[in-house]
C-alpha positions in Angstrom: -0.4 -0.3 -0.1 1.3 3.5 -1.2 2.2 5.9 1.9 -0.3 8.4 1.0 -3.0 6.2 1.2 -1.7 4.9 5.2 -1.8 8.5 5.9 -5.2 9.2 5.0 -7.0 6.0 6.4 -4.1 7.5 9.8 -6.1 10.8 9.3 -9.8 9.9 9.2 -9.4 7.8 12.3 -7.5 11.1 14.1 -10.1 13.1 16.4 -11.0 16.0 14.7 -9.2 18.6 17.5 -6.3 16.7 16.8 -6.5 17.2 13.1 -7.4 20.6 13.6 -4.3 21.1 16.1 -2.7 24.0 14.3 -5.3 26.5 14.3 -5.4 26.3 18.3 -1.5 27.4 18.0 -2.2 31.0 17.0 0.0 32.9 19.9 -1.6 35.0 22.6 -3.4 37.4 20.0 -6.0 34.2 19.9 -7.5 33.6 23.5 -7.5 37.7 23.4 -9.9 36.8 20.6 -11.1 34.4 22.2 -11.8 36.3 25.1 -13.6 38.9 23.5 -15.8 36.1 21.5 -16.7 35.2 25.3 -17.9 37.7 27.0 -19.7 39.4 23.9 -21.8 36.0 23.5 -22.4 36.6 27.0 -23.2 39.9 26.8 -25.4 39.6 24.5 -27.3 36.3 25.6 -28.0 38.4 29.1 -27.6 41.8 28.3 -30.0 41.7 24.4 -32.8 40.8 26.8 -32.2 42.9 29.7 -32.5 45.9 27.4 -35.8 44.4 25.2 -37.2 44.3 29.2 -36.7 47.6 29.8 -37.9 49.1 26.6 -40.6 47.5 27.3 -41.2 48.6 30.5 -40.0 52.0 29.6 -43.3 52.0 26.8 -45.8 50.6 29.4 -44.7 53.0 32.0 -45.3 55.8 29.3 -48.6 54.5 27.9 -49.6 54.6 31.7 -47.8 58.3 32.3 -49.1 59.7 29.1 -52.6 58.6 29.8 -52.7 59.7 33.4 -51.8 63.2 31.4 -54.0 62.9 29.3 -57.5 62.1 31.2 -57.7 65.6 32.6 -56.5 67.4 30.0 -59.2 65.3 28.7 -61.4 66.1 31.1 -60.3 69.8 31.3 -61.0 70.5 27.5 -64.4 69.0 27.5 -65.9 70.9 30.2 -64.7 73.9 29.1 -66.1 73.2 26.2 -69.4 72.1 28.1 -69.0 75.5 29.8 -69.1 77.5 26.2 -71.7 76.2 24.9 -73.8 76.5 27.7 -72.5 80.1 27.8 -73.5 80.7 24.0 -76.6 78.1 24.0 -78.3 79.8 27.3 -78.0 83.7 25.1 -79.3 82.1 22.7 -82.5 80.6 23.8 -83.2 84.2 25.2 -83.5 85.5 22.0 -85.2 83.1 20.8 -87.6 83.6 23.4 -87.8 87.2 22.8 -88.3 86.8 19.8 -90.7 84.4 19.9 -92.7 86.3 22.2 -92.4 89.9 20.7 -93.7 91.0 17.6 -92.1 93.4 15.1 -93.7 96.8 15.6 -92.6 96.1 19.5 -89.2 95.7 18.6 -88.9 98.2 15.9 -90.5 100.8 18.5 -87.3 102.6 20.1 -88.0 103.0 23.6 -89.7 99.5 24.0 -86.5 97.9 22.1 -84.7 100.5 25.0 -86.4 98.9 28.0 -86.2 95.0 27.0 -82.7 95.7 26.4 -82.1 97.1 29.8 -84.1 94.2 31.6 -82.0 91.5 29.3 -78.4 93.6 30.4 -79.4 93.9 33.8 -80.1 89.4 33.4 -76.8 89.2 30.7 -74.6 91.7 31.8 -72.4 90.5 28.4 -75.2 91.6 26.1 -73.4 94.8 24.7 -76.2 95.9 22.3 -79.2 94.9 20.4 -81.3 95.5 17.2 -83.7 94.6 14.8 -83.3 95.0 11.3 -85.8 93.8 8.3 -85.6 91.4 5.3 -83.6 94.3 3.4 -80.5 94.3 5.8 -81.5 97.4 7.4 -81.3 98.3 11.5 -85.0 99.5 12.0 -84.3 100.1 15.6 -80.8 99.7 17.7 -80.5 99.7 21.6 -77.1 99.8 22.3 -73.4 102.5 23.1 -72.6 102.7 19.2 -74.7 104.8 16.1 -75.8 102.0 14.2 -79.3 102.6 13.6 -80.6 102.9 9.7 -77.4 101.0 9.5 -77.6 98.0 6.2 -76.3 94.6 6.5 -77.0 93.1 3.5 -73.9 92.0 2.1 -72.8 91.2 5.8 -71.7 87.5 6.1 -73.5 86.5 8.9 -77.1 88.4 7.5 -76.5 85.7 4.3 -75.9 82.8 7.1 -78.7 83.8 9.6 -81.1 83.6 6.1 -80.0 79.9 5.8 -79.7 78.8 9.1 -82.3 80.4 11.2 -80.4 80.9 13.9 -76.5 81.7 13.6 -73.6 82.8 15.6 -70.9 84.6 13.9 -67.2 84.6 14.4 -65.5 87.1 15.3 -65.2 90.3 13.4 -64.8 93.8 13.2 -68.3 95.0 11.4 -68.6 99.2 11.4 -67.8 99.5 14.7 -64.1 98.5 13.8 -63.9 96.7 16.9 -63.7 92.4 17.5 -67.3 91.7 18.1 -69.7 88.7 17.5 -73.1 88.4 17.1 -76.2 86.2 17.6 -78.6 85.9 15.4 -82.5 84.7 15.6 -84.2 84.9 12.3 -88.1 84.5 12.4 -90.9 84.1 9.8 -93.8 86.2 9.0 -97.3 84.9 7.9 -96.8 87.6 5.2 -93.9 85.4 3.4 -91.0 87.9 5.1 -89.0 87.4 7.8 -87.0 89.8 9.9 -84.0 89.3 12.4 -82.9 90.3 16.0 -79.4 90.3 16.5 -77.4 90.8 20.4 -73.4 91.7 20.0 -71.6 89.5 22.9 -69.2 91.5 25.1 -66.0 89.8 23.5 -63.9 90.5 26.8 -66.5 88.7 29.3 -66.4 85.9 27.0 -62.6 85.6 27.0 -62.6 86.1 31.2 -65.4 82.9 30.9 -61.7 81.0 29.2 -59.5 82.5 31.7 -60.6 81.7 34.7 -59.6 78.0 34.0 -56.4 77.7 35.8 -53.1 76.6 33.7 -49.6 76.5 34.9 -47.5 79.8 33.1 -46.3 77.3 30.4 -49.6 76.3 29.2 -52.1 78.4 26.7 -55.8 78.1 26.0 -58.0 79.9 23.7 -60.6 79.9 20.6 -59.6 80.0 16.7 -62.3 79.5 13.7 -62.1 76.7 11.6 -59.7 78.7 9.2 -57.3 79.0 12.4 -58.3 82.8 13.2 -58.3 83.8 16.7 -61.1 84.2 18.2 -59.5 84.9 21.8 -56.7 86.2 22.7 -53.2 84.0 22.8 -50.3 83.6 25.1 -47.9 82.4 21.8 -50.0 82.8 18.9 -50.7 86.5 18.4 -54.3 88.6 19.2 -57.6 88.2 18.1 -58.3 88.3 14.5 -54.5 86.9 13.6 -53.9 83.3 12.3 -52.1 80.8 14.0 -48.9 79.2 13.1 -49.8 75.6 13.4 -52.7 73.8 11.4 -55.6 73.6 12.2 -56.5 70.2 13.7 -59.3 67.7 12.2 -63.3 67.7 13.3 -63.8 65.3 15.8 -67.2 65.8 18.0 -65.1 64.4 21.6 -61.8 65.8 22.7 -59.1 65.1 21.6 -55.2 64.8 22.5 -52.1 65.5 20.1 -49.1 66.5 19.8 -48.0 69.6 17.5 -44.7 72.0 16.1 -44.5 75.6 15.5 -41.8 78.1 16.1 -42.3 78.0 19.8 -41.1 74.3 19.8 -43.3 71.4 20.4 -46.7 70.9 22.5 -49.0 69.0 24.2 -52.2 69.8 22.0 -55.8 69.8 23.2 -58.9 70.6 21.4 -62.5 70.6 20.9 -64.9 71.4 18.7 -67.7 73.6 19.9 -71.3 72.5 18.7 -73.2 74.5 16.4 -71.0 77.2 16.2 -67.5 77.6 14.1 -65.3 77.7 17.4 -62.8 75.6 18.1 -61.4 75.3 21.7 -57.7 75.0 21.9 -55.3 73.8 24.7 -51.7 74.1 24.4 -48.7 72.7 27.4 -45.4 73.3 27.5 -43.1 69.3 26.7 -41.0 70.3 29.4 -44.3 70.0 32.0 -45.8 67.4 30.1 -42.6 65.2 30.1 -41.6 65.6 33.7 -43.0 62.5 34.9 -41.3 60.8 31.2 -37.8 62.2 32.2 -38.1 60.7 36.5 -39.5 57.5 34.8 -36.3 57.2 32.5 -33.4 58.3 34.8 -34.5 55.2 37.2 -34.9 52.9 34.6 -31.0 54.1 33.1 -29.8 53.8 37.0 -31.3 50.7 37.1 -30.1 49.3 33.4 -26.6 50.5 34.2 -26.3 48.6 36.9 -27.5 45.8 35.6 -25.1 45.9 33.1 -22.4 46.8 35.0 -22.4 43.7 37.0 -22.8 41.6 33.5 -19.7 42.9 32.5 -18.1 42.1 35.7 -19.0 38.7 36.1 -18.7 37.5 31.9 -15.0 38.8 32.6 -14.4 36.6 35.3 -16.1 33.7 34.1 -14.5 33.7 30.8 -11.1 34.7 32.1 -11.7 31.1 34.0 -13.3 29.7 30.6 -10.3 31.0 28.4 -7.1 29.7 31.1 -8.6 26.5 31.2 -8.7 26.5 27.1 -5.0 27.5 27.4 -4.5 25.1 29.8 -5.6 22.9 27.3 -4.2 24.1 24.1 -0.9 23.7 26.0 -0.8 20.3 26.5 -2.3 19.9 22.9 1.1 21.5 21.5 3.6 20.0 23.8 2.0 16.7 22.4 2.2 18.0 18.6 5.9 19.4 19.2 6.9 16.1 20.4 5.0 14.5 17.3 6.8 17.3 15.1 10.3 16.7 16.4 10.0 13.0 16.4 8.8 13.4 12.4 11.7 16.0 11.8 14.2 13.6 13.6 13.2 10.6 11.8 13.3 11.4 8.0 16.1 14.4 8.7 18.0 11.5 10.8 18.1 9.3 7.8 18.9 12.0 5.7 22.2 12.8 7.5 23.0 9.4 8.0 23.4 8.9 4.0 24.9 12.3 4.4 27.3 10.8 6.4 28.2 7.8 4.8 27.2 8.3 1.3 29.1 12.3 0.5 31.7 12.6 3.2 33.6 9.5 2.5 33.8 9.6 -1.2 34.4 14.2 -1.2 37.0 12.9 1.5 38.8 10.5 -0.9 38.4 13.1 -3.8 40.4 15.6 -1.6 42.6 13.5 -0.8 43.3 12.2 -4.6 42.8 15.7 -5.6 45.9 17.2 -3.1 48.1 14.3 -4.1 47.4 15.1 -7.9 48.3 19.2 -7.4 51.3 17.8 -5.3 53.0 16.0 -8.4 51.5 18.1 -10.5 53.8 20.9 -8.6 56.6 18.9 -8.7 57.0 17.5 -11.9 58.2 19.8 -14.7 57.5 17.6 -16.8 53.9 18.6 -17.9 53.4 20.4 -21.3 49.7 21.9 -19.6 51.0 21.9 -16.2 48.8 25.5 -15.2 45.5 24.4 -17.0 45.7 21.0 -14.9 46.7 22.9 -12.2 43.2 25.1 -12.7 41.5 22.5 -12.8 42.6 20.4 -9.6 41.9 23.6 -8.0 38.3 24.0 -9.1 37.9 20.4 -7.9 39.1 21.0 -4.4 36.6 24.2 -4.4 33.4 22.1 -5.6 35.0 19.4 -3.2 34.6 22.2 -0.3 31.4 24.0 -1.2 29.6 20.2 -0.7 31.2 20.4 2.4 30.0 23.2 3.2 26.2 22.2 1.6 26.8 18.7 3.9 27.2 21.3 7.1 24.1 23.5 6.8 22.1 20.1 6.1 23.5 18.5 9.2 22.9 21.8 11.1 19.3 21.8 9.8 19.0 18.6 10.5 20.4 18.8 14.6 18.1 19.1 17.2 18.1 22.2 19.1 15.7 24.5 21.2 14.2 27.4 20.6 17.2 30.2 19.9 16.1 33.5 18.6 18.3 35.6 16.7 18.6 38.6 14.6 17.9 37.2 11.0 18.7 39.0 7.9 15.3 37.6 6.0 16.8 38.0 2.4 20.2 35.7 3.2 17.8 33.2 4.8 16.1 32.5 1.6 19.1 32.5 -0.6 20.9 29.9 1.9 17.7 28.0 1.8 16.9 28.0 -2.3 20.9 26.5 -1.9 19.7 23.2 -0.8 17.4 23.3 -4.7 19.8 25.0 -6.5 20.7 22.4 -8.6 17.4 20.4 -9.0 16.1 24.0 -11.2 19.6 23.7 -13.3 18.8 20.7 -13.8 14.7 21.2 -14.3 15.3 24.6 -16.0 13.2 25.9 -13.6 13.4 29.5 -13.6 13.3 31.1 -9.9 14.3 34.8 -9.4 14.2 37.1 -6.4 12.5 40.8 -6.0 14.5 41.2 -3.0 13.5 44.7 -1.0 16.8 46.3 -0.2 15.3 48.4 2.9 14.2 45.0 4.7 14.7 45.4 8.3 16.0 42.4 10.0 13.7 40.7 12.3 14.3 38.0 15.7 13.0 34.8 14.8 14.6 31.0 15.1 16.8 30.2 12.3 16.6 26.7 12.0 12.3 27.2 12.2 12.3 29.4 9.4 14.7 27.3 7.6 12.1 24.3 7.6 8.9 26.8 6.9 11.0 27.8 3.9 12.4 24.7 2.4 9.0 23.2 3.0 7.4 25.9 0.7 9.5 26.5 -1.6 10.2 22.7 -2.1 6.1 22.2 -2.5 6.6 25.1 -5.5 9.1 22.5 -7.1 7.4 20.0 -6.6 4.4 22.0 -8.1 5.8 23.2 -11.3 6.4 21.4 -14.6 10.4 21.5 -15.7 11.2 24.2 -17.7 8.4 26.1 -14.9 8.9 29.6 -13.0 9.2 30.1 -9.2 9.2 33.7 -8.1 10.6 34.5 -4.2 9.8 38.2 -3.3 9.7 39.7 0.1 8.6 43.7 1.3 8.5 45.6 4.3 5.3 46.0 6.0 4.1 50.1 6.4 3.1 49.7 10.1 4.3 50.1 13.2 4.8 46.7 14.3 7.6 46.2 11.4 6.5 42.8 9.6 7.7 41.4 6.7 5.9 39.3 4.0 7.4 36.9 2.1 5.5 36.1 -1.1 6.7 33.0 -2.9 4.4 32.7 -6.5 4.9 29.6 -8.7 3.3 28.9 -11.8 2.3 25.4 -11.3 -0.6 23.4 -11.5 -2.4 24.9 -8.5 -4.7 23.7 -6.0 -9.0 22.7 -6.0 -10.7 24.9 -4.0 -12.0 21.8 -2.0 -8.2 21.0 -1.4 -7.0 24.4 -0.5 -9.2 24.5 3.1 -7.3 21.6 4.2 -3.9 22.4 2.9 -3.0 23.1 6.6 -4.1 19.9 8.1 -1.5 17.4 9.3 -1.4 14.3 7.4 -3.2 16.0 4.5 -1.3 15.1 1.4 -3.4 15.0 -1.5 -1.8 15.3 -4.9 1.2 13.9 -3.4 2.5 10.5 -4.6 5.4 10.2 -1.7 5.0 12.7 2.0 3.5 12.4 5.0 1.7 15.2 4.9 3.0 17.7 7.8 5.3 20.1 5.8 2.6 23.0 5.5 1.3 21.7 8.7 4.2 21.8 10.7 5.3 24.9 9.0 1.6 26.7 10.0 2.6 26.0 13.5 5.3 27.6 14.0 4.6 30.8 12.2 1.7 30.8 14.4 3.2 30.5 17.5 5.6 33.2 16.6 2.7 35.5 15.9 2.8 35.5 12.0 0.3 34.2 9.5 0.4 32.0 6.5 -1.9 32.3 3.5 -2.7 30.4 0.3 -3.9 32.0 -3.0 -4.1 29.5 -6.1 -5.9 28.9 -8.9 -6.4 25.4 -10.9 -3.7 25.4 -14.2 -2.7 29.2 -13.3 -0.6 28.6 -10.0 -0.6 29.2 -6.3 0.9 32.0 -4.4 2.1 31.1 -0.3 2.6 34.2 1.9 4.5 34.6 4.8 3.7 37.2 7.0 6.5 37.5 10.2 6.3 39.8 13.4 9.5 42.5 13.3 10.4 39.8 16.5 8.9 36.0 17.7 6.3 36.1 20.3 8.0 32.7 21.8 11.1 35.2 22.9 
């Protein structure tokens, strides 16, 4: 059975936690992120319901408080509306009684009308005057302080309305007297088919006093407007009589309504009611601060409870999360230790065999070659019979240089295979990459693989373990060699990150066969070696673990048939130091 098949079966039998282990070895930042996630989850599951309950309680309490405010206002408006309607109804009924009980001749008699008016005013002091108007609009008799006898009201709006309605309470207007007033007019038809009108003027000041008797706070305002929004009584905020209000006239309603409105004075609570049978609207305005005082108090109490609850939840969640993360860290450390042992065992097994082979298969022949070449050089030096003595000496020197180079390669390989503790030292990454490429230089030459270097000249030195970085880049570059066909291209580039952290980046790009998207997400899993005829599938997994433990990262981008790019990001200083 092939080795890859054995590893695939072994991998399927491994626990999932062990297969995914490299993802646990991501340095201290991983635990900080884990802590943040735990705190977020705990807070989300505890604080969100708390906020929801607080919102529900707030709106429930708000509706209750609002109802407690609205009810008294609605009662006040309703009672005031009924008072005004009763005021007008009593005056209207009095005039109805007069025009029904008195004949046209009696009312047209000036002396008789004066007597009637005096009696009327004694009962209702708010009546200003009283007049009788015939069907032509001419005032036949008049009792009052103004010179209005003989005036013609044919073209007056109120006269037109009373003809149609029979009874009419006018809006406030100026009229002939050039003073704000309103009238109550009663029409009576005669047997001859004619009609006449009894008209009385109401003192608006008396009407205003009736409204002002309502006790309100300083920030409130109550007044009458007509259906067009013209003031019938003075307003604290909107001006005097016959001026137009700045807010929209509220819609008609038979009942008292409480709503809100905005004008240039700000937002107000608006209460209103349409008076029955007349063109008047009773309006009450209250400032929001007065209305919202109870709500603000509720807000403060709810906010205090909410802040205290959230603080307690945060403290408890942070404490519990800290304990959980500490336990996870301890478990990860044990797993990491086991994985390190497995990594080291595999490394020693493969590199030990390689070192032994190098020692027996390379060092001994090299020693013989070196000895024989030295002997040849001595013979040539002490002999004067060779015609091409200089050329031969040059060739012997070339042999000796090649032998020395092979010794250096063997020495690096044996040093790489040697087990040693993590030793962080200052490393020039560009030199290390060229050094690692020296192991594969001959293979590149024989396979006609073009390896290009694009190394940043301003790359800052980094503090890492040289042996581990050699292992990482040797694994990645070797994988690139396996991925490309003979005559392919590999690019190795470095650059400095423009951040305060001083990270450096190494990008190894090839134009090989690429990696399928389904395999890409498992490429760093232990024992995953799909597509390889030989190998354990530990190379990239070990490399990922080494970089992650240092606080770095490995990313891979690949397209099938286009090639792959491995990007290694290294911090300026290894976190294991």
